[in-house]
VMD Tcl script that builds the backbone (N, CA, C; Angstrom):
set m [mol new atoms 378]
animate dup $m
set s [atomselect $m all]
$s set {name element resname resid chain x y z} {
  {N N MET 1 A -46.149 -21.047 18.478}
  {CA C MET 1 A -45.487 -21.158 17.003}
  {C C MET 1 A -45.742 -22.758 16.347}
  {N N ASN 2 A -46.368 -22.482 15.212}
  {CA C ASN 2 A -46.524 -23.841 14.776}
  {C C ASN 2 A -45.375 -24.388 14.100}
  {N N ASP 3 A -45.613 -25.876 13.542}
  {CA C ASP 3 A -44.616 -26.814 13.041}
  {C C ASP 3 A -43.908 -25.718 11.517}
  {N N ASP 4 A -45.034 -25.408 10.931}
  {CA C ASP 4 A -44.403 -24.831 9.861}
  {C C ASP 4 A -43.876 -23.964 9.625}
  {N N GLU 5 A -43.957 -22.667 10.671}
  {CA C GLU 5 A -43.134 -21.698 10.965}
  {C C GLU 5 A -41.919 -22.246 11.847}
  {N N TRP 6 A -41.631 -22.887 12.625}
  {CA C TRP 6 A -40.671 -23.241 13.304}
  {C C TRP 6 A -39.615 -24.043 12.108}
  {N N SER 7 A -40.374 -24.955 11.079}
  {CA C SER 7 A -39.548 -25.575 10.050}
  {C C SER 7 A -38.784 -24.242 9.205}
  {N N ARG 8 A -39.195 -22.902 8.948}
  {CA C ARG 8 A -38.736 -22.099 8.090}
  {C C ARG 8 A -37.497 -21.223 9.034}
  {N N ILE 9 A -37.626 -21.276 10.272}
  {CA C ILE 9 A -36.798 -20.520 10.962}
  {C C ILE 9 A -35.659 -20.938 11.595}
  {N N VAL 10 A -35.654 -22.441 11.918}
  {CA C VAL 10 A -34.758 -23.196 12.913}
  {C C VAL 10 A -33.442 -23.399 12.127}
  {N N ASN 11 A -33.681 -23.106 11.028}
  {CA C ASN 11 A -31.920 -23.031 11.019}
  {C C ASN 11 A -31.289 -21.530 10.973}
  {N N LEU 12 A -32.159 -20.927 11.508}
  {CA C LEU 12 A -31.594 -19.065 11.569}
  {C C LEU 12 A -30.918 -18.876 12.831}
  {N N LEU 13 A -31.384 -20.056 13.987}
  {CA C LEU 13 A -31.153 -19.945 15.221}
  {C C LEU 13 A -29.532 -20.646 15.502}
  {N N PRO 14 A -28.833 -20.362 16.729}
  {CA C PRO 14 A -27.910 -20.610 17.090}
  {C C PRO 14 A -27.708 -22.043 17.356}
  {N N PRO 15 A -26.807 -22.911 17.481}
  {CA C PRO 15 A -27.219 -24.371 17.800}
  {C C PRO 15 A -27.196 -24.654 19.000}
  {N N GLU 16 A -28.133 -25.114 19.334}
  {CA C GLU 16 A -28.416 -25.595 20.802}
  {C C GLU 16 A -27.617 -26.156 21.581}
  {N N ASN 17 A -26.591 -27.405 21.000}
  {CA C ASN 17 A -25.561 -27.935 21.845}
  {C C ASN 17 A -24.350 -27.256 21.405}
  {N N THR 18 A -23.716 -26.546 22.438}
  {CA C THR 18 A -22.391 -25.812 22.210}
  {C C THR 18 A -21.345 -26.655 22.336}
  {N N GLY 19 A -21.592 -27.711 23.254}
  {CA C GLY 19 A -20.629 -28.645 23.455}
  {C C GLY 19 A -19.989 -28.585 24.681}
  {N N LYS 20 A -20.118 -27.269 25.326}
  {CA C LYS 20 A -19.680 -26.980 26.854}
  {C C LYS 20 A -20.494 -27.915 27.628}
  {N N ARG 21 A -19.711 -28.381 28.697}
  {CA C ARG 21 A -20.018 -28.654 29.747}
  {C C ARG 21 A -21.094 -28.248 30.813}
  {N N GLY 22 A -21.911 -28.728 31.533}
  {CA C GLY 22 A -22.928 -28.323 32.788}
  {C C GLY 22 A -24.237 -28.466 32.339}
  {N N ARG 23 A -24.978 -27.493 32.686}
  {CA C ARG 23 A -26.637 -27.952 32.595}
  {C C ARG 23 A -27.078 -27.820 30.977}
  {N N PRO 24 A -27.542 -28.751 30.548}
  {CA C PRO 24 A -27.960 -28.147 28.917}
  {C C PRO 24 A -29.112 -27.373 28.852}
  {N N ARG 25 A -28.858 -26.443 27.613}
  {CA C ARG 25 A -29.426 -25.544 27.316}
  {C C ARG 25 A -31.021 -25.812 27.074}
  {N N LYS 26 A -31.795 -24.724 27.502}
  {CA C LYS 26 A -33.584 -24.727 26.938}
  {C C LYS 26 A -33.286 -24.679 25.437}
  {N N SER 27 A -34.206 -25.511 24.898}
  {CA C SER 27 A -34.344 -25.461 23.548}
  {C C SER 27 A -34.658 -24.216 23.186}
  {N N ASN 28 A -34.435 -23.875 21.991}
  {CA C ASN 28 A -34.478 -22.420 21.000}
  {C C ASN 28 A -35.857 -22.188 20.700}
  {N N ARG 29 A -36.723 -23.226 20.610}
  {CA C ARG 29 A -38.181 -23.029 20.346}
  {C C ARG 29 A -39.090 -22.884 21.711}
  {N N THR 30 A -38.411 -23.273 22.820}
  {CA C THR 30 A -39.065 -22.880 24.105}
  {C C THR 30 A -38.581 -21.416 24.393}
  {N N ILE 31 A -37.547 -21.007 24.193}
  {CA C ILE 31 A -37.033 -19.474 24.493}
  {C C ILE 31 A -37.904 -18.841 23.708}
  {N N LEU 32 A -38.047 -18.996 22.513}
  {CA C LEU 32 A -38.770 -17.746 21.433}
  {C C LEU 32 A -40.162 -18.337 21.513}
  {N N ASN 33 A -40.578 -19.237 21.864}
  {CA C ASN 33 A -41.773 -19.296 22.639}
  {C C ASN 33 A -41.916 -18.212 23.546}
  {N N GLY 34 A -41.268 -18.289 24.971}
  {CA C GLY 34 A -41.505 -17.300 25.951}
  {C C GLY 34 A -41.407 -16.014 25.471}
  {N N MET 35 A -40.552 -15.639 24.405}
  {CA C MET 35 A -40.266 -14.330 23.934}
  {C C MET 35 A -41.659 -13.919 23.154}
  {N N VAL 36 A -42.311 -14.633 22.746}
  {CA C VAL 36 A -43.479 -14.456 21.729}
  {C C VAL 36 A -44.560 -14.252 23.102}
  {N N TRP 37 A -44.614 -15.182 23.921}
  {CA C TRP 37 A -45.324 -14.823 24.988}
  {C C TRP 37 A -45.257 -13.135 25.505}
  {N N ILE 38 A -44.016 -13.152 25.737}
  {CA C ILE 38 A -44.084 -11.249 26.337}
  {C C ILE 38 A -44.664 -10.473 25.638}
  {N N ALA 39 A -44.213 -10.440 24.144}
  {CA C ALA 39 A -44.705 -9.647 23.227}
  {C C ALA 39 A -46.558 -9.541 23.142}
  {N N ARG 40 A -46.743 -10.562 23.180}
  {CA C ARG 40 A -48.276 -10.754 22.921}
  {C C ARG 40 A -48.937 -10.149 24.386}
  {N N SER 41 A -48.538 -10.825 25.460}
  {CA C SER 41 A -48.979 -10.333 26.517}
  {C C SER 41 A -48.731 -9.050 27.353}
  {N N GLY 42 A -47.451 -8.470 26.819}
  {CA C GLY 42 A -47.221 -7.073 27.361}
  {C C GLY 42 A -46.651 -7.408 29.081}
  {N N ALA 43 A -46.469 -8.207 29.385}
  {CA C ALA 43 A -46.199 -8.738 30.921}
  {C C ALA 43 A -44.718 -8.335 30.817}
  {N N PRO 44 A -44.277 -8.016 32.417}
  {CA C PRO 44 A -42.722 -7.882 32.557}
  {C C PRO 44 A -42.279 -9.232 32.510}
  {N N TRP 45 A -40.994 -9.114 32.244}
  {CA C TRP 45 A -40.026 -10.429 32.002}
  {C C TRP 45 A -40.030 -11.446 33.468}
  {N N ARG 46 A -40.222 -10.857 34.472}
  {CA C ARG 46 A -40.725 -11.609 35.653}
  {C C ARG 46 A -41.947 -12.617 35.660}
  {N N ASP 47 A -42.638 -12.026 34.764}
  {CA C ASP 47 A -44.198 -12.591 34.921}
  {C C ASP 47 A -44.356 -13.703 33.942}
  {N N LEU 48 A -42.936 -13.979 33.121}
  {CA C LEU 48 A -43.076 -15.151 32.742}
  {C C LEU 48 A -43.056 -16.161 33.150}
  {N N PRO 49 A -44.352 -17.111 32.401}
  {CA C PRO 49 A -44.463 -18.540 32.624}
  {C C PRO 49 A -43.517 -19.423 32.802}
  {N N GLU 50 A -43.671 -20.438 33.908}
  {CA C GLU 50 A -42.305 -21.336 34.279}
  {C C GLU 50 A -41.738 -22.137 32.985}
  {N N ARG 51 A -43.042 -22.492 32.146}
  {CA C ARG 51 A -42.952 -23.475 31.195}
  {C C ARG 51 A -42.194 -23.030 30.060}
  {N N TYR 52 A -42.122 -21.798 30.207}
  {CA C TYR 52 A -41.039 -21.423 29.000}
  {C C TYR 52 A -39.196 -21.198 29.786}
  {N N GLY 53 A -39.211 -21.510 31.066}
  {CA C GLY 53 A -37.903 -21.388 31.671}
  {C C GLY 53 A -37.630 -20.217 32.562}
  {N N PRO 54 A -36.616 -20.127 33.132}
  {CA C PRO 54 A -36.200 -18.824 33.811}
  {C C PRO 54 A -36.587 -17.588 33.539}
  {N N TRP 55 A -37.219 -16.613 33.524}
  {CA C TRP 55 A -37.191 -15.216 32.861}
  {C C TRP 55 A -35.963 -14.580 32.539}
  {N N GLU 56 A -34.478 -14.842 33.487}
  {CA C GLU 56 A -33.382 -14.113 33.108}
  {C C GLU 56 A -32.703 -15.086 31.880}
  {N N THR 57 A -32.712 -16.398 31.733}
  {CA C THR 57 A -32.517 -17.112 30.234}
  {C C THR 57 A -33.156 -16.693 29.149}
  {N N VAL 58 A -34.500 -16.616 29.325}
  {CA C VAL 58 A -35.135 -15.885 27.938}
  {C C VAL 58 A -34.560 -14.779 27.774}
  {N N TYR 59 A -34.693 -13.548 28.685}
  {CA C TYR 59 A -34.211 -12.393 28.434}
  {C C TYR 59 A -33.080 -12.232 27.953}
  {N N SER 60 A -32.136 -12.906 28.371}
  {CA C SER 60 A -30.457 -12.922 28.050}
  {C C SER 60 A -30.337 -13.599 26.499}
  {N N ARG 61 A -31.016 -14.551 26.399}
  {CA C ARG 61 A -31.332 -14.998 24.948}
  {C C ARG 61 A -31.635 -13.692 23.998}
  {N N PHE 62 A -32.851 -13.451 24.415}
  {CA C PHE 62 A -33.129 -12.145 23.809}
  {C C PHE 62 A -32.614 -11.128 23.700}
  {N N ARG 63 A -31.923 -10.502 24.379}
  {CA C ARG 63 A -30.915 -9.236 24.047}
  {C C ARG 63 A -29.744 -9.876 22.923}
  {N N LYS 64 A -29.493 -11.204 23.599}
  {CA C LYS 64 A -28.516 -11.650 22.341}
  {C C LYS 64 A -28.880 -11.616 21.387}
  {N N TRP 65 A -29.911 -12.360 20.754}
  {CA C TRP 65 A -30.474 -12.807 19.359}
  {C C TRP 65 A -30.751 -11.028 18.496}
  {N N ILE 66 A -31.144 -10.365 19.449}
  {CA C ILE 66 A -31.315 -9.129 19.318}
  {C C ILE 66 A -29.796 -8.252 18.375}
  {N N GLU 67 A -28.923 -8.476 19.395}
  {CA C GLU 67 A -27.556 -7.833 19.030}
  {C C GLU 67 A -27.369 -8.692 17.960}
  {N N ASP 68 A -27.146 -9.548 17.740}
  {CA C ASP 68 A -26.530 -10.802 16.596}
  {C C ASP 68 A -27.460 -10.465 15.570}
  {N N GLY 69 A -28.466 -10.002 15.592}
  {CA C GLY 69 A -29.317 -9.509 14.280}
  {C C GLY 69 A -30.545 -10.578 14.194}
  {N N ILE 70 A -30.320 -12.052 14.765}
  {CA C ILE 70 A -31.033 -13.016 14.712}
  {C C ILE 70 A -32.499 -12.824 14.950}
  {N N LEU 71 A -33.207 -12.020 15.486}
  {CA C LEU 71 A -34.835 -11.898 15.694}
  {C C LEU 71 A -35.072 -11.209 14.234}
  {N N ASP 72 A -34.437 -10.225 13.886}
  {CA C ASP 72 A -34.598 -9.529 12.857}
  {C C ASP 72 A -34.803 -9.974 11.726}
  {N N ASN 73 A -34.261 -11.307 11.473}
  {CA C ASN 73 A -34.031 -12.325 10.248}
  {C C ASN 73 A -35.330 -13.309 10.588}
  {N N ILE 74 A -35.078 -13.574 12.003}
  {CA C ILE 74 A -36.533 -14.317 11.833}
  {C C ILE 74 A -38.140 -13.510 11.448}
  {N N PHE 75 A -38.241 -12.436 12.069}
  {CA C PHE 75 A -39.092 -11.401 11.627}
  {C C PHE 75 A -39.692 -11.484 10.222}
  {N N ARG 76 A -38.628 -11.305 9.610}
  {CA C ARG 76 A -38.527 -10.806 8.133}
  {C C ARG 76 A -38.726 -12.115 7.464}
  {N N ILE 77 A -38.333 -13.296 7.573}
  {CA C ILE 77 A -38.828 -14.356 7.219}
  {C C ILE 77 A -39.984 -14.707 7.188}
  {N N LEU 78 A -40.791 -14.751 8.532}
  {CA C LEU 78 A -42.222 -14.908 8.994}
  {C C LEU 78 A -43.298 -13.718 8.299}
  {N N SER 79 A -42.521 -12.564 8.175}
  {CA C SER 79 A -43.533 -11.513 7.699}
  {C C SER 79 A -44.051 -12.018 6.298}
  {N N LEU 80 A -42.934 -12.694 5.392}
  {CA C LEU 80 A -42.861 -12.970 4.078}
  {C C LEU 80 A -44.434 -13.343 3.625}
  {N N ASP 81 A -45.178 -14.254 4.675}
  {CA C ASP 81 A -46.026 -14.953 4.595}
  {C C ASP 81 A -47.328 -14.435 5.376}
  {N N ALA 82 A -47.219 -13.093 5.783}
  {CA C ALA 82 A -48.224 -12.740 6.735}
  {C C ALA 82 A -49.246 -12.112 6.360}
  {N N GLU 83 A -50.510 -12.359 6.989}
  {CA C GLU 83 A -51.764 -12.000 6.132}
  {C C GLU 83 A -52.164 -10.995 6.753}
  {N N PHE 84 A -52.496 -9.639 5.931}
  {CA C PHE 84 A -52.551 -8.071 6.651}
  {C C PHE 84 A -54.033 -8.230 7.473}
  {N N GLU 85 A -55.136 -9.175 7.017}
  {CA C GLU 85 A -56.215 -9.335 7.743}
  {C C GLU 85 A -55.546 -9.418 8.959}
  {N N GLU 86 A -54.978 -10.416 9.302}
  {CA C GLU 86 A -54.516 -10.472 10.893}
  {C C GLU 86 A -53.659 -9.481 11.301}
  {N N LEU 87 A -53.321 -8.663 10.926}
  {CA C LEU 87 A -52.257 -7.336 11.223}
  {C C LEU 87 A -53.520 -6.426 11.959}
  {N N SER 88 A -52.423 -5.893 13.072}
  {CA C SER 88 A -53.445 -4.842 13.755}
  {C C SER 88 A -52.237 -4.125 14.917}
  {N N MET 89 A -52.707 -2.734 15.420}
  {CA C MET 89 A -51.811 -2.232 16.196}
  {C C MET 89 A -52.645 -1.415 17.076}
  {N N ASP 90 A -52.105 -1.610 18.353}
  {CA C ASP 90 A -52.719 -0.801 19.613}
  {C C ASP 90 A -52.662 0.691 19.401}
  {N N ALA 91 A -53.551 1.695 19.231}
  {CA C ALA 91 A -53.291 2.768 19.404}
  {C C ALA 91 A -52.769 3.292 20.652}
  {N N SER 92 A -52.981 2.160 21.770}
  {CA C SER 92 A -52.791 3.084 23.059}
  {C C SER 92 A -51.241 3.138 23.469}
  {N N ILE 93 A -50.489 2.387 22.591}
  {CA C ILE 93 A -49.260 2.599 22.876}
  {C C ILE 93 A -47.926 3.414 21.739}
  {N N VAL 94 A -48.909 4.193 20.545}
  {CA C VAL 94 A -48.303 4.635 19.662}
  {C C VAL 94 A -48.559 6.357 20.323}
  {N N LYS 95 A -47.125 6.850 20.314}
  {CA C LYS 95 A -47.142 8.199 20.794}
  {C C LYS 95 A -46.664 9.088 19.801}
  {N N ALA 96 A -47.971 10.022 19.756}
  {CA C ALA 96 A -47.643 10.782 18.877}
  {C C ALA 96 A -46.929 12.344 19.215}
  {N N HIS 97 A -46.549 12.884 18.283}
  {CA C HIS 97 A -45.673 14.064 18.020}
  {C C HIS 97 A -46.412 15.174 18.860}
  {N N GLN 98 A -45.872 16.254 19.686}
  {CA C GLN 98 A -46.513 17.210 20.339}
  {C C GLN 98 A -47.549 18.032 19.071}
  {N N HIS 99 A -47.157 18.223 18.309}
  {CA C HIS 99 A -47.585 19.318 17.189}
  {C C HIS 99 A -48.767 18.485 16.402}
  {N N SER 100 A -48.726 17.174 16.521}
  {CA C SER 100 A -49.931 16.361 15.861}
  {C C SER 100 A -50.903 16.875 16.816}
  {N N ALA 101 A -50.627 16.809 18.167}
  {CA C ALA 101 A -52.171 17.239 18.629}
  {C C ALA 101 A -52.375 18.172 19.017}
  {N N GLY 102 A -51.997 19.561 17.988}
  {CA C GLY 102 A -52.073 20.915 18.160}
  {C C GLY 102 A -51.270 22.119 18.844}
  {N N ALA 103 A -50.280 21.176 19.436}
  {CA C ALA 103 A -49.579 21.937 19.963}
  {C C ALA 103 A -49.050 23.395 19.155}
  {N N LYS 104 A -48.866 24.415 19.795}
  {CA C LYS 104 A -48.195 25.478 18.917}
  {C C LYS 104 A -46.816 25.453 18.784}
  {N N LYS 105 A -46.468 25.758 17.652}
  {CA C LYS 105 A -44.892 25.816 16.963}
  {C C LYS 105 A -44.288 27.124 18.287}
  {N N GLY 106 A -43.272 26.392 18.675}
  {CA C GLY 106 A -42.192 27.521 19.387}
  {C C GLY 106 A -42.439 27.267 20.604}
  {N N GLY 107 A -43.005 26.522 21.337}
  {CA C GLY 107 A -43.325 26.543 22.918}
  {C C GLY 107 A -44.213 26.917 23.468}
  {N N LEU 108 A -44.346 27.367 25.032}
  {CA C LEU 108 A -45.409 27.912 25.428}
  {C C LEU 108 A -44.940 29.405 25.416}
  {N N PRO 109 A -46.413 29.852 25.264}
  {CA C PRO 109 A -46.169 31.584 24.875}
  {C C PRO 109 A -45.912 32.643 26.045}
  {N N LEU 110 A -45.159 33.548 25.722}
  {CA C LEU 110 A -44.438 34.105 26.222}
  {C C LEU 110 A -45.414 35.364 27.379}
  {N N LYS 111 A -45.151 35.430 28.399}
  {CA C LYS 111 A -46.026 37.002 28.839}
  {C C LYS 111 A -45.880 37.888 28.435}
  {N N SER 112 A -47.099 38.839 27.922}
  {CA C SER 112 A -46.945 39.879 27.559}
  {C C SER 112 A -46.800 41.061 28.646}
  {N N ALA 113 A -46.178 42.414 28.284}
  {CA C ALA 113 A -46.159 43.408 29.223}
  {C C ALA 113 A -47.609 43.783 29.932}
  {N N GLY 114 A -48.344 43.586 29.039}
  {CA C GLY 114 A -50.103 43.849 29.633}
  {C C GLY 114 A -50.434 42.856 30.222}
  {N N ALA 115 A -50.053 41.840 30.464}
  {CA C ALA 115 A -50.586 40.840 31.351}
  {C C ALA 115 A -50.309 40.889 32.725}
  {N N GLU 116 A -48.728 41.426 32.655}
  {CA C GLU 116 A -48.111 41.810 34.194}
  {C C GLU 116 A -48.990 42.683 34.769}
  {N N ALA 117 A -49.478 43.964 34.293}
  {CA C ALA 117 A -50.073 45.016 34.675}
  {C C ALA 117 A -51.675 44.708 35.508}
  {N N ASP 118 A -52.339 43.330 34.680}
  {CA C ASP 118 A -53.309 42.863 35.322}
  {C C ASP 118 A -53.436 41.983 36.454}
  {N N GLN 119 A -52.412 41.882 36.776}
  {CA C GLN 119 A -52.339 40.809 38.089}
  {C C GLN 119 A -52.200 41.394 39.348}
  {N N VAL 120 A -52.783 40.878 39.954}
  {CA C VAL 120 A -53.008 41.601 41.494}
  {C C VAL 120 A -51.655 41.400 42.611}
  {N N PRO 121 A -51.244 42.203 42.898}
  {CA C PRO 121 A -50.242 42.227 44.019}
  {C C PRO 121 A -50.301 41.040 44.920}
  {N N LYS 122 A -49.414 40.636 45.569}
  {CA C LYS 122 A -49.561 39.393 46.182}
  {C C LYS 122 A -49.732 39.797 47.545}
  {N N SER 123 A -49.011 40.842 48.080}
  {CA C SER 123 A -48.799 41.475 49.076}
  {C C SER 123 A -48.900 43.048 48.943}
  {N N MET 124 A -49.342 44.014 49.927}
  {CA C MET 124 A -49.553 44.973 49.894}
  {C C MET 124 A -48.636 45.724 50.609}
  {N N PRO 125 A -48.036 46.663 49.990}
  {CA C PRO 125 A -46.889 47.580 50.600}
  {C C PRO 125 A -47.280 48.218 51.806}
  {N N SER 126 A -46.691 48.682 52.974}
  {CA C SER 126 A -46.882 49.183 54.006}
  {C C SER 126 A -46.083 51.101 54.022}
}
mol reanalyze $m
mol bondsrecalc $m
mol representation Tube
mol addrep $m
Protein backbone atom coordinates (compact mmCIF):
# COMPACT_ATOMS: atom_id res chain seq x y z
CA MET A 1 0.00 0.00 0.00
CA ASN A 2 1.49 3.32 -1.02
CA ASP A 3 1.63 6.46 1.15
CA ASP A 4 -1.26 8.18 -0.68
CA GLU A 5 -3.60 5.21 -0.12
CA TRP A 6 -2.49 4.95 3.49
CA SER A 7 -3.17 8.63 4.18
CA ARG A 8 -6.76 8.21 2.94
CA ILE A 9 -7.60 5.29 5.25
CA VAL A 10 -5.42 5.73 8.35
CA ASN A 11 -8.23 7.52 10.22
CA LEU A 12 -10.64 4.62 9.57
CA LEU A 13 -8.53 2.21 11.63
CA PRO A 14 -8.69 1.80 15.40
CA PRO A 15 -5.93 3.54 17.39
CA GLU A 16 -2.70 1.57 17.68
CA ASN A 17 -2.00 2.76 21.22
CA THR A 18 -4.78 1.33 23.36
CA GLY A 19 -3.19 2.31 26.67
CA LYS A 20 -3.04 -1.32 27.75
CA ARG A 21 0.07 -2.68 29.38
CA GLY A 22 2.15 -5.40 27.79
CA ARG A 23 3.66 -5.95 24.40
CA PRO A 24 3.03 -3.10 21.93
CA ARG A 25 0.65 -3.88 19.10
CA LYS A 26 1.84 -4.41 15.55
CA SER A 27 1.24 -1.34 13.43
CA ASN A 28 -2.06 -1.23 11.57
CA ARG A 29 -0.20 -0.61 8.31
CA THR A 30 1.89 -3.78 8.70
CA ILE A 31 -1.20 -5.81 9.59
CA LEU A 32 -3.20 -4.41 6.66
CA ASN A 33 -0.32 -5.14 4.28
CA GLY A 34 -0.35 -8.73 5.58
CA MET A 35 -4.06 -8.97 4.80
CA VAL A 36 -3.43 -7.64 1.30
CA TRP A 37 -0.61 -10.18 0.83
CA ILE A 38 -2.98 -13.02 1.76
CA ALA A 39 -5.67 -11.70 -0.60
CA ARG A 40 -3.26 -11.36 -3.53
CA SER A 41 -1.41 -14.63 -3.04
CA GLY A 42 -4.33 -16.87 -2.10
CA ALA A 43 -2.02 -18.57 0.39
CA PRO A 44 -3.29 -20.04 3.67
CA TRP A 45 -2.96 -17.82 6.73
CA ARG A 46 -0.22 -20.02 8.15
CA ASP A 47 2.01 -19.19 5.15
CA LEU A 48 2.00 -15.45 5.88
CA PRO A 49 5.61 -14.13 5.79
CA GLU A 50 7.06 -13.24 9.20
CA ARG A 51 7.56 -9.58 8.23
CA TYR A 52 3.80 -9.05 8.74
CA GLY A 53 3.84 -10.53 12.22
CA PRO A 54 2.34 -13.75 13.55
CA TRP A 55 -0.38 -15.05 11.26
CA GLU A 56 -2.71 -15.46 14.26
CA THR A 57 -2.41 -11.72 14.99
CA VAL A 58 -3.13 -10.73 11.39
CA TYR A 59 -6.03 -13.17 11.16
CA SER A 60 -7.62 -12.09 14.45
CA ARG A 61 -7.42 -8.43 13.47
CA PHE A 62 -8.82 -9.32 10.03
CA ARG A 63 -11.86 -11.00 11.65
CA LYS A 64 -12.33 -8.09 14.07
CA TRP A 65 -12.13 -5.48 11.30
CA ILE A 66 -14.61 -7.46 9.18
CA GLU A 67 -17.09 -7.68 12.07
CA ASP A 68 -16.70 -3.95 12.86
CA GLY A 69 -17.15 -2.92 9.19
CA ILE A 70 -13.70 -1.36 9.06
CA LEU A 71 -12.56 -3.33 6.01
CA ASP A 72 -15.77 -2.46 4.15
CA ASN A 73 -15.07 1.22 4.75
CA ILE A 74 -11.44 0.87 3.64
CA PHE A 75 -12.38 -0.87 0.39
CA ARG A 76 -15.14 1.66 -0.25
CA ILE A 77 -12.72 4.60 0.13
CA LEU A 78 -9.95 3.01 -1.93
CA SER A 79 -12.32 1.90 -4.70
CA LEU A 80 -13.46 5.48 -5.35
CA ASP A 81 -10.28 6.12 -7.35
CA ALA A 82 -9.90 2.62 -8.82
CA GLU A 83 -8.79 2.34 -12.42
CA PHE A 84 -11.03 -0.11 -14.27
CA GLU A 85 -8.15 -0.99 -16.60
CA GLU A 86 -6.52 -2.61 -13.56
CA LEU A 87 -9.65 -4.55 -12.58
CA SER A 88 -9.51 -8.29 -13.18
CA MET A 89 -11.41 -11.36 -12.11
CA ASP A 90 -10.07 -14.87 -12.04
CA ALA A 91 -12.73 -17.15 -13.52
CA SER A 92 -11.27 -20.19 -11.79
CA ILE A 93 -12.84 -19.06 -8.51
CA VAL A 94 -16.24 -18.08 -9.88
CA LYS A 95 -18.80 -20.83 -9.46
CA ALA A 96 -21.74 -20.93 -11.83
CA HIS A 97 -25.14 -22.20 -10.84
CA GLN A 98 -25.85 -25.73 -12.12
CA HIS A 99 -28.50 -24.48 -14.54
CA SER A 100 -26.06 -22.13 -16.24
CA ALA A 101 -24.01 -25.18 -17.19
CA GLY A 102 -26.94 -26.83 -19.01
CA ALA A 103 -28.41 -28.97 -16.23
CA LYS A 104 -32.02 -29.95 -16.70
CA LYS A 105 -34.52 -28.31 -14.42
CA GLY A 106 -35.89 -30.69 -11.80
CA GLY A 107 -32.80 -32.79 -11.13
CA LEU A 108 -31.94 -36.23 -12.42
CA PRO A 109 -34.44 -38.01 -14.68
CA LEU A 110 -36.42 -40.85 -13.13
CA LYS A 111 -36.22 -44.37 -14.54
CA SER A 112 -39.07 -45.29 -16.82
CA ALA A 113 -40.86 -48.64 -16.65
CA GLY A 114 -39.45 -49.59 -20.07
CA ALA A 115 -35.87 -49.02 -18.90
CA GLU A 116 -36.30 -51.59 -16.12
CA ALA A 117 -37.51 -54.22 -18.59
CA ASP A 118 -34.40 -53.83 -20.74
CA GLN A 119 -32.04 -54.57 -17.83
CA VAL A 120 -30.41 -57.98 -17.60
CA PRO A 121 -31.07 -59.81 -14.31
CA LYS A 122 -28.02 -60.00 -12.03
CA SER A 123 -28.59 -63.65 -11.14
CA MET A 124 -30.51 -66.39 -12.81
CA PRO A 125 -33.27 -68.04 -10.77
CA SER A 126 -32.81 -71.76 -10.32
